[in-house]
C-alpha positions in Angstrom: 9.2 -60.8 -71.2 11.1 -57.0 -70.8 8.0 -55.1 -70.2 6.9 -57.6 -67.3 10.3 -57.1 -65.4 10.1 -55.5 -62.0 13.9 -55.5 -60.3 16.9 -56.1 -61.7 20.0 -55.9 -59.6 23.4 -56.3 -61.6 25.9 -55.9 -58.6 28.5 -54.3 -61.0 28.7 -50.8 -59.3 31.5 -49.9 -57.1 29.4 -48.5 -53.8 29.6 -50.2 -50.6 26.3 -50.0 -49.4 24.0 -50.0 -52.2 23.2 -52.1 -55.1 21.5 -50.5 -57.6 18.4 -51.5 -59.3 18.4 -51.2 -63.3 15.4 -50.2 -63.5 14.1 -46.5 -63.8 12.4 -45.5 -60.2 13.2 -49.3 -58.9 14.2 -49.7 -55.5 18.3 -50.4 -54.6 19.1 -53.0 -52.0 21.4 -52.8 -48.6 24.6 -54.2 -48.7 25.6 -55.3 -45.7 29.0 -56.7 -45.1 29.2 -58.3 -48.5 32.0 -57.5 -51.7 32.0 -57.5 -55.2 34.1 -59.4 -56.9 35.1 -59.8 -60.7 33.6 -63.0 -62.1 32.5 -63.5 -66.2 29.4 -61.6 -65.5 31.4 -59.0 -64.6 31.0 -58.3 -61.2 29.3 -60.5 -58.6 28.1 -59.7 -55.2 30.3 -62.2 -52.9 29.1 -63.5 -48.9 32.7 -63.6 -47.7 32.3 -63.5 -44.2 29.7 -65.1 -41.7 26.6 -62.7 -41.5 27.2 -61.2 -44.6 23.8 -60.3 -46.4 21.5 -58.0 -49.2 18.3 -56.5 -47.7 16.0 -54.7 -49.3 12.3 -54.0 -50.7 10.2 -57.1 -51.9 7.9 -56.9 -55.1 4.8 -57.1 -52.3 1.5 -58.7 -53.5 1.6 -60.7 -56.3 -0.3 -63.3 -57.4 2.1 -64.3 -60.6 5.6 -64.2 -61.0 9.1 -65.0 -61.0 12.7 -64.7 -59.5 15.9 -65.8 -61.2 19.6 -65.4 -60.7 23.0 -66.9 -60.9 24.7 -68.6 -57.9 27.9 -69.8 -57.6 28.1 -72.0 -53.8 31.9 -73.2 -52.9 30.8 -75.9 -50.2 30.8 -76.2 -46.2 28.4 -77.6 -44.0 25.1 -76.8 -43.0 22.2 -74.9 -45.2 23.2 -71.4 -46.4 20.4 -69.5 -47.5 20.6 -68.0 -51.0 17.1 -65.9 -51.7 14.1 -65.3 -49.4 10.9 -63.4 -50.5 8.7 -61.8 -47.8 9.5 -65.4 -45.7 6.7 -67.0 -48.4 9.7 -68.3 -50.7 12.8 -69.3 -49.5 16.0 -70.4 -51.6 18.5 -72.4 -49.3 21.3 -75.0 -50.4 21.9 -78.0 -48.3 25.6 -78.5 -48.5 25.2 -81.6 -46.2 23.3 -83.3 -48.8 25.4 -83.5 -51.7 24.6 -79.1 -52.5 20.6 -80.1 -53.2 18.8 -77.2 -54.1 15.8 -76.4 -51.8 12.5 -74.0 -52.1 10.6 -73.4 -49.3 7.3 -72.1 -50.1 4.6 -72.1 -47.6 4.4 -75.3 -46.6 5.6 -77.2 -49.3 9.3 -78.1 -49.8 10.6 -78.6 -53.4 14.3 -80.2 -53.8 16.2 -80.3 -57.1 16.7 -83.6 -58.5 19.4 -81.9 -60.0 22.7 -81.1 -57.4 25.0 -78.3 -57.7 28.5 -78.6 -58.8 30.7 -77.3 -56.6 32.7 -74.0 -57.3 30.4 -73.7 -60.9 28.1 -71.0 -61.9 24.4 -72.1 -61.9 21.3 -70.5 -63.2 18.3 -70.8 -60.8 14.6 -69.7 -61.6 11.6 -70.3 -59.3 7.8 -69.4 -61.0 4.6 -69.6 -59.5 1.0 -69.0 -60.1 -2.0 -69.9 -58.6 -1.5 -73.6 -60.1 2.0 -74.0 -58.1 5.5 -73.6 -58.2 8.3 -74.7 -60.7 11.9 -75.0 -59.9 14.1 -74.6 -63.0 18.2 -75.4 -62.5 20.3 -74.2 -65.5 17.1 -74.1 -67.3 15.7 -77.3 -67.1 12.8 -78.1 -64.3 14.1 -79.8 -61.8 11.0 -79.9 -59.6 7.4 -78.8 -59.0 4.3 -78.3 -56.4 1.3 -78.7 -58.4 -0.9 -77.2 -55.8 -2.8 -73.9 -55.5 -0.7 -71.3 -54.1 -2.1 -67.8 -53.2 0.9 -65.7 -54.3 3.1 -63.6 -52.5 1.4 -61.3 -49.8 1.9 -58.7 -47.3 -0.1 -58.5 -44.0 0.8 -57.7 -40.2 2.5 -61.2 -39.7 4.3 -61.0 -43.3 6.4 -58.3 -43.7 7.3 -56.5 -47.4 11.1 -57.6 -47.9 13.4 -59.8 -50.0 17.1 -61.0 -48.4 20.3 -62.3 -49.8 21.8 -64.6 -47.2 22.7 -64.3 -44.4 26.5 -66.3 -44.9 26.1 -68.9 -42.2 29.6 -69.8 -40.1 30.2 -72.9 -41.7 29.7 -72.1 -45.3 32.4 -70.9 -47.9 31.8 -67.6 -49.8 28.6 -67.8 -51.8 28.4 -65.5 -55.0 25.1 -64.3 -56.3 24.6 -61.9 -60.0 22.1 -60.7 -62.5 19.2 -61.2 -59.7 15.8 -60.4 -61.7 12.1 -60.1 -60.7 8.9 -60.7 -62.7 5.2 -60.5 -62.5 4.8 -63.4 -64.6 5.2 -67.0 -64.6 8.1 -67.4 -67.2 7.6 -70.3 -69.5 10.1 -72.5 -70.2 11.5 -71.2 -73.4 11.9 -67.9 -71.3 13.9 -69.2 -68.7 16.0 -70.8 -71.1 16.3 -67.4 -73.3 17.6 -65.9 -70.0 20.4 -68.5 -69.9 21.5 -67.3 -73.0 21.6 -63.9 -72.3 18.5 -62.6 -73.8 18.0 -60.2 -71.0 20.6 -57.3 -70.9 23.1 -57.1 -70.2 23.9 -60.3 -72.6 25.7 -63.0 -71.2 29.8 -62.6 -72.3 31.7 -65.1 -73.7 32.5 -68.6 -71.1 36.1 -68.1 -71.5 37.3 -66.2 -68.4 38.8 -62.7 -69.3 42.5 -62.1 -68.4 44.1 -59.2 -66.3 45.5 -56.4 -68.5 48.3 -53.8 -68.1 47.4 -50.0 -68.5 49.5 -47.1 -68.9 47.9 -44.1 -67.6 49.7 -41.5 -69.5 47.5 -41.5 -72.7 44.5 -41.1 -70.4 45.8 -38.0 -68.6 43.1 -35.0 -69.3 43.5 -32.1 -66.5 40.1 -30.8 -67.6 38.5 -34.2 -66.2 37.8 -34.5 -62.9 40.2 -37.1 -62.1 42.6 -36.1 -64.7 41.7 -39.1 -66.6 42.8 -41.3 -64.0 39.5 -43.0 -63.5 39.3 -43.6 -67.2 42.5 -45.5 -67.3 41.8 -47.7 -64.2 38.2 -48.3 -66.0 39.9 -49.8 -69.3 41.2 -52.7 -67.2 37.9 -54.7 -67.8 36.3 -57.1 -65.0 39.3 -59.3 -64.8 41.5 -56.4 -63.2 45.0 -55.4 -64.0 48.3 -52.8 -63.1 47.6 -49.2 -63.6 50.6 -47.2 -63.5 50.4 -43.7 -63.2 53.2 -41.7 -64.6 55.3 -38.4 -62.8 53.8 -35.4 -62.4 50.9 -33.4 -59.8 47.4 -34.2 -60.6 44.6 -32.3 -58.4 41.6 -34.2 -58.5 38.1 -33.1 -58.0 36.1 -36.3 -57.7 37.5 -39.6 -55.7 39.8 -42.2 -57.6 37.2 -45.5 -57.5 38.9 -48.6 -57.4 37.4 -51.8 -58.4 38.4 -55.6 -57.0 41.6 -57.6 -58.5 43.1 -53.5 -59.5 47.0 -52.5 -58.7 47.2 -48.9 -59.0 51.4 -48.0 -58.7 52.8 -44.6 -58.6 55.7 -43.6 -59.7 57.3 -43.4 -56.2 56.4 -39.8 -54.6 56.9 -38.2 -57.6 53.6 -38.7 -58.6 51.5 -36.7 -56.3 47.5 -36.7 -56.5 46.4 -33.6 -54.6 42.9 -32.2 -53.3 41.4 -29.6 -55.1 40.9 -26.9 -52.7 37.7 -27.4 -50.6 34.3 -25.8 -50.9 31.2 -25.4 -48.5 27.8 -23.8 -49.5 24.8 -23.8 -47.2 21.3 -25.4 -48.5 18.8 -22.5 -49.2 15.5 -24.6 -48.8 15.2 -28.0 -46.4 15.4 -31.2 -48.7 13.7 -34.6 -48.1 15.3 -38.2 -48.3 15.3 -39.4 -51.8 15.7 -35.4 -53.7 18.5 -36.2 -56.4 18.7 -31.8 -56.3 19.3 -29.3 -53.9 19.7 -25.2 -53.7 22.6 -23.5 -52.5 23.4 -20.3 -52.2 26.7 -20.2 -53.9 27.6 -22.8 -57.2 30.5 -20.4 -58.4 33.4 -22.7 -57.3 32.0 -25.7 -57.9 31.8 -27.9 -61.3 30.3 -30.7 -62.9 31.9 -33.5 -61.6 33.1 -32.5 -58.3 32.5 -35.5 -55.4 30.4 -33.6 -52.4 29.5 -34.7 -49.2 25.8 -33.0 -48.0 26.0 -33.1 -43.9 24.9 -31.1 -40.8 26.5 -31.1 -37.4 23.8 -34.3 -36.5 24.7 -35.9 -39.9 28.1 -36.3 -40.6 30.2 -39.6 -40.9 28.5 -42.3 -42.5 25.3 -40.9 -41.9 25.9 -38.0 -44.7 25.0 -38.5 -48.2 27.9 -38.3 -50.8 27.1 -38.0 -54.2 28.4 -36.5 -57.7 27.2 -33.0 -59.6 26.0 -34.1 -62.9 24.5 -30.9 -63.6 24.4 -27.1 -62.0 21.4 -24.9 -62.8 22.0 -21.6 -61.3 21.9 -21.9 -57.6 20.1 -25.6 -57.9 22.6 -28.5 -57.8 21.3 -31.8 -59.5 23.1 -35.0 -58.3 23.9 -39.1 -59.9 21.6 -40.0 -56.9 19.2 -39.6 -54.1 20.2 -38.0 -50.6 19.8 -40.8 -48.2 18.3 -38.3 -45.5 16.0 -35.4 -44.6 18.4 -31.9 -44.4 16.8 -28.8 -42.7 18.4 -25.6 -44.1 18.1 -24.1 -40.7 20.3 -26.8 -39.0 22.5 -25.9 -41.1 23.1 -28.1 -43.6 26.1 -27.7 -46.1 27.2 -29.1 -49.6 30.9 -29.7 -49.0 33.7 -30.2 -51.6 35.3 -33.2 -49.9 36.1 -36.8 -50.9 38.7 -39.1 -50.4 41.6 -39.3 -53.4 41.5 -43.2 -53.7 38.1 -45.1 -52.5 37.9 -49.0 -52.5 34.3 -49.5 -51.5 32.8 -53.1 -51.5 35.7 -54.4 -53.6 38.3 -56.8 -52.6 42.1 -57.3 -53.7 43.3 -53.9 -54.2 46.7 -53.0 -54.3 47.9 -49.1 -54.1 51.7 -48.2 -53.8 54.2 -45.9 -54.3 51.9 -42.2 -54.7 52.2 -39.1 -53.0 49.0 -37.7 -51.5 48.6 -34.5 -50.7 45.4 -32.6 -48.8 44.4 -29.0 -48.4 43.7 -27.9 -44.8 42.2 -24.6 -45.2 39.6 -23.5 -43.5 35.7 -24.1 -44.9 33.9 -21.0 -45.0 31.3 -21.3 -41.9 31.0 -24.6 -41.6 29.8 -25.2 -38.3 31.2 -29.0 -38.0 34.7 -29.9 -39.0 36.2 -32.0 -41.7 34.8 -35.6 -42.3 36.0 -38.6 -40.4 34.7 -40.7 -43.1 36.7 -38.6 -45.7 40.2 -40.1 -45.3 43.0 -39.9 -47.8 42.7 -43.2 -48.4 39.3 -45.0 -47.8 38.5 -48.3 -47.7 34.8 -49.0 -47.1 33.6 -52.7 -46.4 36.9 -53.7 -48.5 39.0 -57.0 -48.1 42.1 -58.7 -48.5 43.7 -55.5 -50.1 47.4 -53.8 -49.5 48.1 -50.0 -49.0 51.9 -49.2 -49.3 54.8 -47.0 -49.4 52.4 -44.2 -49.5 53.2 -40.6 -48.2 50.1 -38.7 -47.1 50.6 -34.9 -46.2 48.5 -32.0 -44.7 45.1 -33.8 -45.1 42.3 -32.5 -43.6 41.3 -35.5 -41.4 42.7 -39.3 -41.0 45.4 -40.2 -43.1 44.3 -43.6 -44.2 41.1 -45.3 -43.2 39.5 -48.9 -42.8 35.8 -49.3 -41.9 34.3 -52.7 -42.1 37.3 -54.0 -43.9 39.4 -56.9 -43.3 42.6 -58.9 -43.7 44.3 -56.0 -45.5 47.7 -54.7 -45.1 48.6 -51.1 -44.2 52.3 -51.1 -44.2 55.7 -48.8 -45.0 53.4 -45.4 -45.5 54.2 -42.5 -44.1 51.4 -40.1 -42.7 52.2 -36.4 -41.6 50.5 -33.2 -40.4 47.1 -34.5 -40.7 44.2 -32.7 -38.6 42.9 -36.5 -37.7 44.5 -39.2 -37.0 47.5 -40.7 -38.6 45.9 -44.1 -39.5 42.4 -45.0 -38.6 40.8 -48.6 -38.0 37.2 -48.0 -38.3 34.1 -50.4 -36.7 33.7 -53.3 -37.9 37.3 -54.0 -39.3 39.4 -57.0 -38.1 42.1 -59.1 -39.0 44.4 -56.2 -40.7 47.9 -56.0 -40.4 49.6 -52.2 -39.6 53.0 -52.7 -40.2 56.3 -50.7 -40.7 54.6 -47.1 -40.8 55.6 -43.5 -39.6 53.0 -41.4 -38.3 54.6 -37.9 -37.3 53.0 -34.6 -36.6 49.2 -35.4 -36.7 46.6 -33.7 -34.5 44.9 -37.0 -33.3 46.8 -40.3 -32.6 49.3 -41.8 -34.4 47.1 -45.1 -35.2 43.7 -45.4 -34.0 42.0 -48.7 -33.6 38.2 -48.5 -32.8 35.9 -49.8 -29.8 34.2 -52.2 -32.2 37.7 -53.3 -33.8 38.1 -57.0 -34.6 41.8 -58.0 -33.4 44.4 -56.6 -35.5 48.1 -56.7 -35.5 50.0 -53.3 -34.9 54.0 -53.6 -35.4 57.1 -51.9 -35.6 55.7 -48.5 -36.6 56.6 -45.5 -35.8 54.7 -42.8 -34.1 56.3 -39.6 -33.2 54.8 -36.2 -32.2 51.0 -36.9 -32.3 49.6 -34.5 -30.4 47.3 -37.2 -28.3 49.9 -39.9 -28.6 51.2 -42.3 -30.5 48.6 -45.6 -30.4 45.0 -45.6 -29.1 42.6 -48.6 -28.5 39.8 -49.4 -25.7 40.1 -53.3 -26.3 42.8 -55.6 -25.3 42.2 -58.1 -28.4 45.1 -56.7 -30.5 48.6 -57.6 -31.0 50.4 -54.4 -30.5 54.1 -55.0 -30.2 57.3 -53.5 -31.2 56.1 -49.8 -31.8 58.1 -46.8 -31.4 56.6 -43.8 -29.9 57.2 -41.7 -26.6 55.9 -42.8 -23.6 52.1 -41.6 -23.2 51.2 -40.2 -20.2 48.0 -41.5 -18.4 44.8 -39.7 -17.3 43.4 -40.4 -14.1 41.6 -43.8 -14.7 44.8 -45.3 -16.1 44.0 -45.7 -19.7 46.3 -44.3 -22.4 43.9 -42.7 -24.7 43.3 -39.5 -23.4 42.0 -36.3 -24.6 45.0 -33.9 -25.6 45.7 -30.0 -26.1 46.1 -29.0 -30.2 49.8 -28.2 -30.5 50.9 -29.4 -27.4 52.7 -33.1 -27.9 51.8 -35.2 -25.0 49.3 -33.2 -23.0 47.0 -34.6 -20.8 43.5 -32.6 -19.8 41.6 -33.9 -16.7 38.5 -32.2 -15.7 39.4 -29.4 -18.0 42.6 -28.7 -17.4 46.5 -29.2 -18.6 48.2 -31.6 -15.5 51.1 -32.1 -17.7 53.2 -31.8 -21.1 55.8 -34.3 -21.7 58.9 -32.7 -23.8 61.5 -34.7 -25.1 65.3 -33.2 -24.9 67.8 -34.1 -27.3 70.7 -35.8 -25.6 71.8 -37.3 -22.5 72.7 -35.5 -19.5 76.1 -35.5 -18.2 77.5 -34.8 -14.4 78.9 -31.3 -15.5 75.6 -29.9 -17.3 73.0 -27.7 -16.1 70.0 -27.6 -18.3 68.0 -24.6 -18.5 64.4 -24.7 -20.2 62.9 -21.5 -21.9 58.7 -21.6 -22.6 57.6 -18.3 -24.0 55.1 -16.3 -21.5 54.5 -18.9 -18.8 56.2 -20.2 -15.6 56.4 -23.6 -14.8 57.3 -26.0 -12.1 59.3 -29.2 -12.2 57.4 -32.1 -11.3 58.9 -35.1 -12.4 61.3 -37.1 -14.5 61.7 -40.0 -16.6 64.0 -42.2 -19.0 62.7 -42.7 -22.5 63.6 -42.5 -26.1 64.0 -39.3 -27.5 62.8 -38.4 -31.2 64.7 -35.8 -33.4 63.9 -34.4 -36.9 61.3 -37.8 -36.5 63.9 -40.9 -35.8 65.1 -42.2 -32.8 68.1 -40.8 -31.5 69.4 -42.1 -28.2 67.6 -42.5 -24.9 67.3 -39.4 -23.1 65.5 -37.6 -20.2 61.6 -36.3 -20.3 60.6 -33.7 -18.4 57.2 -33.7 -16.9 55.9 -29.6 -16.5 52.9 -28.6 -15.1 51.0 -25.7 -16.7 47.8 -24.9 -14.9 44.9 -24.2 -17.6 46.8 -24.3 -20.8 43.5 -25.0 -22.3 42.3 -21.4 -21.9 46.1 -20.2 -23.0 47.4 -18.4 -26.1 51.1 -18.4 -26.5 54.0 -19.4 -29.1 55.1 -22.6 -27.1 59.1 -22.7 -27.2 61.0 -25.3 -25.5 64.3 -24.1 -25.5 67.4 -26.6 -24.6 70.4 -25.1 -23.2 73.5 -26.9 -22.1 76.4 -25.0 -19.6 79.0 -26.9 -18.3 80.1 -25.7 -14.5 83.2 -24.5 -16.2 81.9 -22.3 -18.7 80.7 -18.8 -18.2 77.9 -18.6 -20.9 75.6 -20.6 -22.9 73.9 -21.6 -26.7 70.5 -22.0 -26.5 69.1 -24.3 -29.2 65.6 -24.6 -30.2 63.9 -27.9 -29.9 60.6 -27.4 -31.5 57.5 -25.1 -31.9 53.7 -25.4 -31.2 50.9 -23.4 -29.9 48.2 -23.5 -27.6 45.3 -21.1 -28.5 43.0 -18.4 -26.7 44.6 -15.9 -24.4 42.6 -14.2 -22.1 43.7 -11.0 -20.3 43.3 -12.4 -16.8 46.0 -14.9 -17.7 48.7 -12.5 -19.4 47.9 -10.3 -17.1 49.3 -12.7 -14.4 52.7 -13.4 -16.3 55.7 -12.1 -15.1 57.6 -9.2 -16.3 61.2 -9.6 -17.6 63.7 -7.4 -16.8 66.7 -6.0 -19.5 68.4 -9.2 -19.3 66.0 -11.2 -21.0 65.6 -13.4 -17.9 63.1 -13.6 -15.0 64.1 -12.0 -11.9 66.2 -14.9 -10.0 62.8 -14.7 -7.6 60.9 -16.5 -9.8 63.8 -19.0 -10.7 62.2 -22.7 -9.4 65.0 -25.7 -8.8 64.6 -28.8 -8.6 66.4 -32.0 -9.5 66.9 -34.9 -11.7 68.3 -38.2 -10.7 69.9 -40.9 -13.2 72.6 -43.4 -13.1 76.5 -42.5 -13.6 78.7 -45.6 -14.3 81.5 -45.3 -11.5 85.4 -45.7 -12.9 85.5 -48.3 -10.1 84.2 -51.8 -11.1 82.5 -52.3 -8.0 80.1 -50.1 -8.1 77.8 -47.7 -9.6 76.1 -45.3 -7.6 73.0 -42.9 -8.4 73.7 -39.4 -7.2 71.3 -36.0 -7.8 72.6 -32.7 -9.7 70.6 -29.9 -9.1 69.1 -28.5 -12.6 68.1 -24.8 -12.6 65.2 -24.2 -14.6 64.2 -20.5 -16.1 60.7 -18.9 -17.2 62.6 -17.3 -20.0 60.7 -15.1 -22.4 59.8 -12.8 -25.4 56.6 -12.1 -26.1 52.8 -12.8 -25.5 50.6 -13.5 -28.7 47.0 -13.7 -29.7 45.5 -16.6 -31.2 45.5 -14.8 -34.6 49.6 -13.9 -34.7 
């Protein structure tokens, strides 16, 4: 029986997109939305939401054959498709007729005399030969059709495919496990052997395993790509449990992959997971899809066990290949799987040591908390493309019913926390700061997620980004400060966004809040390639007897507008203040030290004390701009002719109870200066 096996899928791997074939050179199946769920057979495939399915290549032409698998149906209405092979064998369950098992074979229909039991596992087998088709349920023959059957075929009208699902909207989750294909019609005794676990892997004890608890301290190994943490996670077993990490800093060279029903908990921010220094090397020769090795320029900084990403400028994100190095032979790298695309060495294509620190791929009920995650923002060689958005510090892909809380993510090379095609997940009470991407990204096909109580600060993108194909989410009570491109970015109106604290984002010409910004300038708005305004928060309320002086190194400006907003000091709400909107021409081509300086001076005082609120930088200074900047005199101020005066309005409470007039006080603005700097200073 083993030698006649042509396909075997266990669904036990921690992979989001693929279900690997256990046979050598076997074709994998593509997973679309389905999850991996721990059950008594290890992990099982769970069709959880409408449309979830698994597709792949069928057996092709087959005169005799058998297909068998384990299934659990949990009720609902209508019909649900379990398996479809080339449109010639379709196995379904009629939920409206007492969970009747139905098999359609070309023009004939087989209905099981025995009904399935709701919420229980059943073994289903269908065998066929030229004499007919037989249906088995739990190793008992329940229906047959003794009519000539020509077997499976492939033609213009019959494609070579196999599909599990899709799940219908009226059906509850369906579980599939241990799918096997044979090129012979199995005898009843052989079908019974499958029920007893003769086919590897053997059927474990019928008693459900209990969740465990693992202390990762004995597993810690600094020479291991995951410092032994992955071994501690794997020690939990199929029922999951809790893994506690000790205090310390652990440098990872491989992503920690968390299976379903796992709780990963650190010792607060004293547990730090840090990314190893990034490495990139160019492909020496072009490769085709399906290749398990590549030749690169330099392998000196790579090690066996490293997670790498193979990408080109046109093949980034989810179109890039993600693999693990299993062997290094000179300039040749061998991987644990095939590449998913063709790569042209002249593109150029690169092998990059980029990976998420924590990954949840196609799993459910995962809880991550109380860990400090540290990135590395160093430039990566001559790579023609930036860090990959699909390599967040915490990456959830195809996950469901997860919790990510109380994490501190710092200095990551792209998005801090990323959810992609993930549903019903809570991201709460996390801090993400100083990342090169967004603080939190909710990617395509995600929905029903809660983003609550997070603090995103000093990120190069927006604080929270919701993509255009994201289903409704709740975004509430987040604090979003000093993110370069704004607080929250979304193009849809379906999300519930409320009670978030963020400086008011300037609007672009179309009135939308999601606008491109300038690196290093908070609140900058770019319209048609020009920076039109920059919003600068002032850290206290102005009073009647106060002049305000704003200093910008190396650039003159004019006051164009003013408005009241919430002011942020050191990342926390201070009190309502004044925001000055300054117009600066062509800042996208200017390089200078950008130091807003607030100077307070009373009418009676003759002197003042400057106070630097915040520093940032814009790159690329052309000579044409620097030559036009005014020259400072020996007092450190620009000549009086360059001083520009504007007016700010704000309400002042009158001592008289009858009225509260609004009045204007002149505010003088000086372009203070020191020196212009180059982009590399």
